[in-house]
Structure formats: C-alpha cells, structure tokens
N, C-alpha and C positions, 0 to 999 in steps of 0.2 A: 507605729512608732509611739513611744511613751513620752509624754510631755515632762519636762524637767520641773521639779518643784522649786518654788522660791524659798529662800531661807526664812522669810517672814511667815510662810505657811506651815512651818514645822511646829510641833508642840513645844511648849515652854514650861519649865518648872522653876521654883525659887530654891536656891541652895539653903540647906538647913543650918549651915555655919555662918556664911558671910552675908546671906540674904540677897545675893545678886541673882538675876534671872539667867538661866542657861537653856540652850536649845537641844532638841533631840539630836543624837549622833547615831550613825549607822552601827557602831560597835555596841551601842546600848539597845539595839532593836529587840533582842530576846528578853531583856529584863528591864525595860523602861519603867515599869510600875514600881520596881524596887530601888531605882536610882534616886539618891537623896542629895548627893554632893556634886558640885560643879567640877571639882578637880581632885587629884591625889592629895594636894596640899590641904584642902578643906577636909577631906576624909581623914587625914592624919591628925587634924586639929579638933576632931569632933568631940573629944572628951574635955574640952575647955582649954586651959593653958597647957602648953607643951611641956612635957617632962624634961628636966635638965639632964643632959648626958653625963654619965659618971666621970668622963675624962675632960669635961669642959672646964673645970676649975683648975686643972693642973697645968 
C-alpha cells in the first residue's frame, strides 16, 4: 500500500505575476518544469496591465 503524501511535502514554486507560492498539482505532473503561474487569472495578466475590452466604455 502506498503512503499518502502530505501537502507540505509537495514541491512549491513562486508565481511569476503575483509572487505567491503555489504547490504542485496532479494536472501539472507532465509539465511541472514549465509551469510559471499559480492560476488562469495570473496567466492572463502576465503582460502587465490588462487590456481594456472594446465594449467596456460603451
């Protein structure tokens, strides 16, 4: 029987946008080395300020 891992034993990285630490996730198992962002929100904000939507001013 395989022992369960504690969450504190998982690898941790620092998000390139917000600077917060985030832990390894199973869905990132194949490409953990390339993961740089903690969430989709940070991945979308990676270019700096968010671009305004064309219909936002109307």
